[in-house]
C-alpha positions as CSV (number, residue, x, y, z in Angstrom):
1,M,2.1,-3.8,-14.4
2,P,3.4,-0.2,-14.6
3,D,3.0,1.8,-17.8
4,L,6.0,3.5,-18.3
5,A,6.3,3.3,-22.4
6,G,7.3,6.2,-24.0
7,E,8.2,8.5,-20.9
8,Y,12.1,7.7,-21.4
9,D,14.4,8.5,-24.5
10,V,17.3,6.3,-22.4
11,V,17.6,3.6,-20.3
12,V,21.0,3.1,-18.5
13,V,21.1,-0.6,-16.9
14,G,23.2,0.1,-13.7
15,A,24.0,2.9,-11.3
16,G,27.8,2.8,-10.7
17,N,30.4,5.3,-12.0
18,A,30.1,4.0,-15.5
19,A,26.2,3.7,-15.2
20,S,26.0,7.3,-13.8
21,C,28.5,9.0,-16.0
22,A,26.6,7.5,-19.1
23,A,23.1,9.0,-17.8
24,L,24.8,12.2,-17.2
25,A,26.3,12.6,-20.7
26,A,22.8,11.4,-22.0
27,R,20.9,14.1,-20.1
28,E,23.4,16.7,-21.3
29,H,22.1,16.0,-25.2
30,G,18.3,16.6,-24.1
31,A,17.5,13.0,-23.4
32,R,14.7,11.8,-20.9
33,V,17.0,9.3,-18.9
34,V,16.2,6.7,-16.1
35,M,18.8,4.3,-14.4
36,L,18.0,0.8,-13.3
37,E,19.4,-0.6,-10.2
38,A,19.1,-4.0,-9.4
39,A,20.2,-3.3,-5.7
40,P,18.1,-1.6,-2.9
41,L,18.8,2.2,-1.9
42,D,21.5,1.3,0.9
43,D,23.8,-1.0,-1.7
44,C,23.4,0.8,-4.5
45,G,25.9,1.9,-7.1
46,G,27.4,-1.6,-8.0
47,N,31.6,-2.4,-7.4
48,S,32.1,1.3,-7.6
49,R,30.7,2.0,-3.9
50,Y,32.9,-0.6,-2.8
51,T,36.4,0.6,-4.2
52,A,38.7,3.3,-2.7
53,G,38.0,5.5,-5.2
54,V,41.6,5.6,-6.9
55,M,41.6,6.5,-10.5
56,R,44.3,6.5,-13.0
57,V,44.6,9.7,-15.0
58,V,47.2,11.6,-17.3
59,F,48.7,14.6,-15.6
60,N,52.0,16.3,-16.3
61,D,52.2,18.5,-13.2
62,A,50.4,19.4,-10.0
63,D,48.6,22.1,-12.2
64,D,46.9,19.5,-14.4
65,L,45.4,17.7,-11.0
66,A,44.4,21.0,-9.6
67,Q,41.8,21.1,-12.9
68,F,39.8,18.5,-11.2
69,I,41.0,19.0,-7.3
70,P,40.3,22.6,-6.9
71,D,41.2,22.3,-3.2
72,L,44.8,21.5,-3.8
73,T,46.9,24.1,-2.1
74,A,49.6,26.3,-3.1
75,D,51.7,24.5,-0.5
76,E,50.6,21.1,-1.5
77,K,51.6,22.3,-4.9
78,R,55.2,23.3,-3.9
79,D,55.9,20.9,-1.3
80,V,54.5,17.5,-2.2
81,D,56.3,15.8,-5.1
82,F,53.5,14.6,-7.3
83,G,55.8,13.6,-10.2
84,A,53.8,13.3,-13.7
85,Y,51.9,10.6,-15.6
86,T,52.4,11.0,-19.0
87,E,50.2,9.5,-21.8
88,A,53.4,7.7,-22.7
89,Q,53.5,6.2,-19.5
90,F,49.7,5.1,-19.3
91,F,50.3,3.6,-22.8
92,D,53.5,1.5,-21.6
93,D,51.7,0.5,-18.5
94,M,48.6,-0.8,-20.2
95,G,50.8,-2.6,-22.6
96,R,53.1,-4.1,-20.5
97,I,50.4,-5.2,-17.9
98,T,48.0,-7.0,-20.5
99,Q,51.2,-8.3,-22.4
100,Y,50.2,-6.0,-25.1
101,R,47.1,-7.5,-25.8
102,C,44.9,-4.6,-25.0
103,D,42.9,-3.1,-27.6
104,P,44.7,-0.5,-29.4
105,E,41.7,1.9,-30.3
106,L,39.8,1.5,-27.0
107,T,43.3,1.9,-25.1
108,E,43.8,5.1,-26.9
109,I,40.6,6.6,-26.2
110,L,40.8,5.4,-22.4
111,V,44.5,7.3,-22.1
112,K,43.5,10.4,-24.0
113,R,40.2,10.9,-22.4
114,S,41.0,10.4,-18.8
115,H,42.2,13.7,-17.7
116,P,39.5,15.7,-19.5
117,T,37.0,13.2,-18.4
118,L,37.8,13.7,-14.4
119,V,37.7,17.7,-15.1
120,W,34.0,17.0,-16.6
121,M,33.1,14.8,-13.5
122,S,34.4,17.8,-11.5
123,R,32.2,20.3,-12.9
124,K,29.4,17.9,-12.7
125,G,29.9,17.9,-8.5
126,V,32.4,14.9,-8.3
127,R,34.8,15.7,-5.3
128,F,38.5,14.4,-5.8
129,N,41.4,14.9,-3.5
130,A,45.2,13.3,-3.5
131,A,45.4,9.8,-2.7
132,Y,48.1,10.4,0.2
133,G,47.2,7.3,2.4
134,R,47.6,4.8,-0.5
135,Q,49.8,6.0,-3.2
136,S,52.7,8.0,-1.2
137,F,55.5,7.7,1.2
138,K,57.7,10.2,3.0
139,V,61.3,10.0,1.6
140,N,63.7,12.3,3.2
141,G,61.3,14.5,4.8
142,R,59.2,15.2,1.7
143,V,56.1,13.1,0.4
144,K,56.5,11.5,-2.9
145,F,53.8,9.8,-4.8
146,W,54.6,6.6,-6.7
147,G,53.2,4.2,-9.2
148,G,51.2,6.8,-11.3
149,L,48.4,7.2,-9.0
150,A,47.9,10.7,-7.3
151,C,44.1,10.9,-7.2
152,E,41.0,9.6,-5.6
153,A,37.2,10.2,-5.4
154,W,36.5,12.1,-2.0
155,G,34.9,9.6,0.4
156,G,36.3,6.8,-1.5
157,G,33.7,4.6,-3.6
158,P,30.8,5.6,-1.5
159,G,31.5,9.3,-1.8
160,L,31.9,8.7,-5.8
161,V,28.6,6.9,-6.2
162,D,26.5,9.6,-3.7
163,N,28.2,12.6,-5.4
164,L,27.1,11.2,-9.0
165,H,23.6,10.3,-8.0
166,K,23.4,13.9,-6.5
167,A,24.2,15.1,-9.6
168,A,21.7,12.9,-11.2
169,A,19.2,14.1,-9.3
170,R,20.2,17.8,-10.0
171,E,19.6,17.1,-13.5
172,G,16.1,14.9,-13.5
173,I,17.6,11.6,-13.9
174,E,15.5,9.2,-12.1
175,I,17.0,5.8,-10.5
176,L,14.6,2.9,-10.1
177,Y,16.2,0.7,-7.1
178,E,15.4,-3.1,-6.7
179,T,14.7,-2.9,-10.4
180,A,16.5,-5.6,-12.2
181,A,16.7,-5.9,-16.3
182,Q,15.9,-9.5,-17.5
183,S,16.6,-8.9,-21.4
184,L,16.6,-6.6,-24.4
185,I,13.6,-5.6,-26.4
186,Q,14.4,-5.7,-30.2
187,D,12.4,-4.7,-33.0
188,E,12.0,-6.8,-36.3
189,L,15.3,-5.5,-37.6
190,G,17.3,-6.1,-34.5
191,A,17.6,-2.6,-33.3
192,V,17.4,-2.5,-29.5
193,C,14.1,-0.6,-28.3
194,G,13.9,-1.0,-24.8
195,V,14.1,-3.7,-21.8
196,R,12.3,-6.0,-20.0
197,V,11.9,-5.4,-16.4
198,K,11.4,-6.9,-13.0
199,R,10.6,-4.8,-10.3
200,K,9.4,-6.1,-6.8
201,G,7.9,-9.3,-8.1
202,E,6.1,-7.4,-10.9
203,R,7.5,-7.4,-14.6
204,F,7.0,-4.9,-17.3
205,D,8.5,-3.5,-20.5
206,L,10.2,-0.4,-20.4
207,R,10.7,1.1,-24.0
208,A,13.3,3.6,-25.1
209,Q,15.3,4.8,-28.1
210,S,18.7,3.7,-26.4
211,V,19.8,1.5,-23.8
212,V,23.2,1.6,-22.4
213,L,24.4,-1.7,-20.4
214,A,26.5,-0.7,-17.6
215,C,25.8,-3.4,-15.1
216,G,29.2,-5.1,-14.4
217,G,30.6,-8.4,-15.0
218,F,30.1,-11.8,-13.7
219,E,32.3,-12.1,-10.6
220,S,29.1,-12.2,-8.4
221,N,28.0,-15.6,-10.2
222,A,29.3,-18.4,-8.8
223,E,28.4,-20.6,-11.6
224,M,29.9,-18.4,-14.5
225,R,33.1,-18.0,-12.6
226,A,33.4,-21.7,-12.4
227,R,32.4,-21.8,-16.2
228,Y,34.6,-19.4,-17.4
229,L,37.6,-18.7,-14.9
230,G,38.1,-22.4,-14.0
231,P,38.0,-24.9,-10.9
232,S,38.0,-23.4,-7.8
233,W,37.1,-19.9,-8.6
234,D,33.6,-20.6,-7.8
235,L,35.2,-20.7,-3.9
236,A,36.6,-17.6,-4.4
237,K,35.3,-14.7,-2.2
238,V,33.9,-11.6,-3.7
239,R,35.5,-8.0,-3.0
240,G,32.1,-6.0,-4.0
241,T,28.4,-6.0,-4.7
242,R,26.2,-9.6,-4.9
243,Y,24.4,-8.1,-7.7
244,N,26.9,-8.3,-10.6
245,T,25.7,-11.5,-11.6
246,G,26.6,-11.4,-15.5
247,L,23.1,-10.5,-16.4
248,G,24.2,-7.6,-18.6
249,L,26.3,-9.8,-20.5
250,R,23.8,-12.6,-21.1
251,M,21.3,-10.1,-22.3
252,A,24.0,-8.4,-24.8
253,L,25.1,-12.1,-26.0
254,D,21.4,-13.1,-26.6
255,A,21.0,-9.9,-28.7
256,G,23.8,-10.9,-31.0
257,A,26.8,-9.2,-29.4
258,Q,30.4,-10.4,-29.9
259,P,32.1,-11.7,-26.9
260,Y,35.5,-9.8,-26.5
261,G,38.5,-9.5,-24.1
262,H,39.9,-12.2,-21.8
263,W,36.8,-14.0,-20.7
264,S,38.9,-16.6,-18.5
265,G,40.8,-13.4,-16.8
266,C,39.7,-11.2,-14.0
267,H,40.8,-8.6,-11.5
268,A,41.4,-10.8,-8.2
269,V,43.4,-9.7,-5.0
270,G,44.7,-10.7,-1.6
271,W,41.8,-10.5,0.5
272,D,41.4,-11.7,4.2
273,Q,40.9,-15.3,4.6
274,N,37.9,-14.7,6.8
275,A,36.1,-12.0,4.9
276,P,32.5,-12.7,4.4
277,A,31.6,-14.1,1.0
278,F,30.4,-10.7,-0.7
279,G,31.7,-7.2,0.3
280,D,31.0,-5.6,3.2
281,L,30.0,-1.9,3.1
282,A,30.9,-1.2,6.9
283,V,34.5,-2.4,6.1
284,G,34.6,-1.3,2.3
285,D,37.8,-2.3,0.7
286,N,39.8,-2.7,4.0
287,F,39.6,-6.6,3.6
288,Q,42.3,-6.4,1.0
289,K,46.1,-6.7,2.1
290,H,48.3,-4.8,-0.3
291,S,51.3,-4.6,1.7
292,Y,53.2,-7.5,0.4
293,P,55.9,-5.9,-1.3
294,L,57.2,-4.8,2.0
295,G,57.2,-8.2,3.4
296,I,57.1,-11.8,2.4
297,M,54.2,-14.2,1.6
298,V,54.1,-18.1,2.5
299,N,51.6,-20.7,1.8
300,A,50.6,-23.8,3.7
301,N,54.0,-25.7,2.6
302,G,55.8,-22.8,4.7
303,E,57.3,-21.7,1.1
304,R,57.3,-18.4,-0.6
305,F,55.7,-18.6,-3.9
306,V,55.7,-15.7,-5.7
307,D,58.0,-12.5,-6.0
308,E,56.5,-10.0,-4.0
309,G,58.6,-7.1,-5.2
310,A,58.2,-7.9,-9.1
311,D,56.7,-4.2,-9.4
312,F,54.9,-1.9,-7.6
313,R,52.0,-2.9,-5.9
314,N,49.8,-1.2,-8.5
315,Y,50.9,-3.5,-11.0
316,T,51.1,-6.7,-9.3
317,Y,48.0,-6.8,-6.8
318,A,45.3,-7.6,-9.2
319,K,47.1,-10.8,-10.5
320,Y,48.3,-11.9,-7.2
321,G,44.8,-12.9,-6.2
322,A,44.7,-15.8,-8.6
323,V,48.1,-16.9,-7.7
324,V,47.0,-17.2,-3.8
325,L,44.1,-19.3,-5.3
326,A,46.3,-21.8,-6.7
327,Q,48.3,-22.4,-3.3
328,P,47.4,-25.3,-1.3
329,G,44.4,-24.6,0.7
330,M,43.8,-21.4,-1.3
331,F,45.3,-19.1,1.3
332,A,48.6,-17.7,2.3
333,W,50.4,-15.6,5.3
334,Q,51.9,-12.2,4.7
335,I,54.7,-11.7,7.3
336,F,56.3,-8.5,8.3
337,D,58.8,-7.3,10.9
338,Q,59.0,-4.0,12.9
339,K,61.2,-2.1,10.3
340,V,58.2,-1.9,8.2
341,I,54.9,-2.5,10.2
342,G,54.9,1.3,10.4
343,M,54.5,1.7,6.8
344,L,51.7,-1.0,6.1
345,R,48.6,0.4,4.9
346,D,45.7,1.6,6.6
347,E,43.5,-1.7,5.9
348,Y,46.6,-3.5,8.2
349,R,44.7,-1.7,11.1
350,I,41.1,-2.6,11.1
351,K,39.6,-5.0,13.8
352,Q,38.1,-7.4,10.9
353,M,41.2,-9.2,10.0
354,T,43.1,-12.7,10.4
355,K,46.2,-11.4,12.2
356,V,48.7,-13.1,14.7
357,R,51.8,-11.6,16.4
358,A,54.7,-13.0,18.2
359,D,58.2,-11.8,19.6
360,T,60.1,-14.3,18.1
361,L,60.0,-16.3,14.5
362,E,59.9,-19.4,16.1
363,Q,57.0,-18.3,17.9
364,L,55.1,-16.7,15.1
365,V,55.3,-19.6,12.8
366,Q,53.7,-21.6,15.4
367,K,50.6,-19.2,15.0
368,L,50.3,-19.9,11.1
369,D,47.2,-21.8,11.0
370,G,47.5,-24.4,8.2
371,V,51.2,-23.8,7.6
372,E,54.0,-26.5,8.0
373,P,56.1,-24.4,11.1
374,T,59.2,-26.3,10.6
375,R,59.5,-25.7,6.9
376,C,58.5,-22.1,7.0
377,L,61.2,-21.3,9.6
378,A,64.0,-22.7,7.4
379,E,62.3,-20.5,4.5
380,I,62.5,-17.5,6.5
381,D,66.0,-18.3,7.4
382,A,67.0,-19.0,3.8
383,Y,65.3,-15.5,2.6
384,N,66.7,-13.7,5.3
385,R,70.4,-14.6,4.3
386,A,69.5,-14.0,0.7
387,V,68.7,-10.2,1.0
388,Q,71.1,-7.9,-0.4
389,T,71.4,-5.7,2.6
390,Q,74.0,-3.5,1.2
391,V,71.6,-2.0,-1.4
392,P,69.4,1.1,0.1
393,F,65.9,0.7,0.8
394,N,63.2,2.9,-1.1
395,P,59.6,2.2,-0.9
396,S,58.9,4.9,-3.4
397,V,61.0,3.6,-6.4
398,K,61.9,-0.2,-7.5
399,D,65.1,0.1,-5.7
400,G,66.8,-3.0,-6.7
401,R,67.2,-4.4,-3.1
402,G,66.6,-8.0,-3.8
403,T,67.4,-11.8,-3.1
404,V,70.2,-13.8,-4.3
405,G,70.3,-17.4,-5.1
406,L,66.4,-18.2,-4.0
407,R,64.2,-20.4,-5.8
408,V,61.8,-17.5,-5.8
409,P,63.7,-14.6,-6.0
410,K,62.4,-11.1,-4.4
411,S,63.4,-8.3,-6.9
412,N,62.6,-5.2,-4.7
413,W,62.1,-3.7,-1.4
414,A,63.6,-7.1,0.2
415,N,64.3,-6.4,4.2
416,T,65.4,-9.2,6.2
417,L,62.9,-10.5,8.9
418,D,65.0,-10.2,12.2
419,Q,63.3,-7.3,14.5
420,G,60.6,-8.4,16.6
421,P,57.6,-8.4,17.5
422,F,56.6,-10.0,14.0
423,E,53.4,-9.7,12.6
424,A,51.5,-12.4,10.0
425,Y,48.0,-11.8,7.8
426,A,46.0,-14.5,6.5
427,V,44.6,-13.9,2.8
428,T,42.7,-15.5,0.4
429,C,41.6,-14.6,-3.0
430,G,39.1,-12.0,-3.6
431,V,37.7,-11.2,-6.9
432,T,37.0,-7.8,-8.0
433,F,35.8,-8.0,-11.5
434,T,35.9,-10.1,-14.7
435,F,37.7,-9.0,-17.7
436,G,35.4,-10.4,-20.5
437,G,33.0,-8.2,-21.9
438,V,31.3,-7.2,-25.5
439,K,33.1,-5.7,-28.2
440,V,32.1,-2.0,-28.5
441,S,33.0,0.7,-31.2
442,S,34.6,3.9,-30.8
443,D,31.4,5.4,-29.6
444,A,30.6,2.6,-27.2
445,A,28.2,1.0,-29.6
446,V,28.0,-2.7,-29.3
447,E,29.0,-4.7,-32.0
448,D,27.4,-8.2,-33.4
449,T,29.3,-11.3,-34.0
450,G,29.7,-9.8,-37.8
451,G,31.3,-6.4,-36.5
452,N,28.2,-4.3,-37.2
453,V,26.8,-2.2,-34.5
454,I,23.5,-3.2,-33.0
455,P,21.5,-0.1,-33.2
456,G,20.1,1.4,-30.0
457,L,22.4,-0.7,-27.8
458,F,25.6,0.9,-25.9
459,A,27.7,-0.4,-23.0
460,A,30.6,0.9,-20.7
461,G,32.4,-0.1,-17.4
462,E,32.7,-3.9,-16.9
463,M,31.0,-4.7,-20.0
464,V,33.2,-3.2,-22.3
465,G,35.8,-6.0,-23.3
466,G,39.3,-5.9,-24.7
467,L,41.1,-3.6,-22.0
468,F,42.4,-5.8,-19.7
469,F,44.2,-9.1,-19.9
470,H,45.9,-11.3,-17.3
471,N,46.3,-8.4,-15.3
472,Y,45.5,-4.7,-14.5
473,P,47.1,-1.3,-13.7
474,G,45.8,-0.1,-10.7
475,G,42.9,2.7,-10.4
476,T,42.0,1.9,-14.3
477,G,38.7,0.4,-13.8
478,L,37.0,3.5,-12.3
479,T,38.7,5.7,-14.9
480,S,37.5,3.2,-17.7
481,G,34.1,3.2,-16.4
482,A,33.9,7.1,-16.3
483,V,35.5,7.8,-20.0
484,F,33.4,5.2,-21.8
485,G,30.3,5.9,-19.4
486,R,30.5,9.3,-20.7
487,I,30.8,8.2,-24.4
488,A,28.1,5.5,-24.3
489,G,25.9,8.3,-22.5
490,T,26.7,10.8,-25.3
491,S,26.1,8.2,-28.0
492,A,22.7,7.0,-26.7
493,G,21.4,10.6,-26.3
494,T,22.4,11.5,-30.0
495,H,20.8,8.3,-31.1
496,A,17.8,8.7,-29.0
497,R,17.5,12.2,-30.5
498,R,17.6,11.2,-34.1
499,A,15.3,8.1,-33.6
């Protein structure tokens, strides 16, 4: 077995966004740091690599964005309506979306440290750009951002991970690939002093003064999904990595950590019905289908089952996957007509998708595999008659263009389906990450069931419980990972220095 005892001060379990930020922050405090990555090199970075890289951050104007998007031009600052996303708006979204269950202290940390953390990441070499392709529409000839999201990592999730890993290499942080943590090592007083590791068939102990767990939730573990999320969740597809199996959570709980947050909840979206069981890096997050506010969704009975325009997509997409999973056959079809097809997001233009097209609605419903066509045609007809066409359509605001008299209303962006050719896309449920985690202090130290800090143990990313309940404001996951990753690394590095 390799003898690596004493080589490191801080062991970071994981190699995604949160783990990398933790490693970089620990290194700032003089710690010798290693990151443990269960995946091979070509699939490293956890769920972060599979994301679009969009990050929710507080900003008051374009100049605030320019602090971490230095390539933002003077023309962009003048001509693009970036709007603003204030601390008050971020707090309000976190409360409203989680039904006011989010932990107040953790939420305050997330909101107030979002902007300085992205500035810090930029200084480490992470590149950001304005998220034009996903978060803006052209209204009256001017690009306008909507939903509070204005920035994304350059190159999406892969670009984010690659830049973080380059920063780690520059600062002498080693990454051990195909190296899975198995359990925590604790001394006789319960302090964490290392990790038991399995690497390419060999098992050994890796000792350190501090350990940061930043290795994701249990979304890739079908058994744990069924146990905690409920029936049929073992059948859901996984949007990202196959390596987030909940092992970090089990290690923490075995060490006495307090479970915290919404263990029966998760981030789950509409995902192509015939996508593979786990994420495909060649396609990235493009199996998602998130333009449903512009059309309607029907189930196997041919019926609408959800208000597609209840809110901006950023605030509904992470919960509607669960709604789709609950439908007969665990699928739905999204239907659009020519008035909006040109506005659909880029993921509707890839080759790997389940799509049908027809000149008439009568022809279209016959092509919707698994759907009762007669009932579906009647549903579309009733929907068309209920649309308030006298209200102007504006996709960049909640326009109030809804329906009247339907069992399931559509509150905004309701357009009649009457201009062919028509297109429809089949979706099922894709799990992104689970909401249940462990309790951490304001310093990202893991607390035990008695509310006491477990010495030497810190957590970040999906491991942190208490932020998300029932739903999720889009773009918050990567920001949370970076914020608490930086805090966890700082705390771990400080703890190691004092040890």
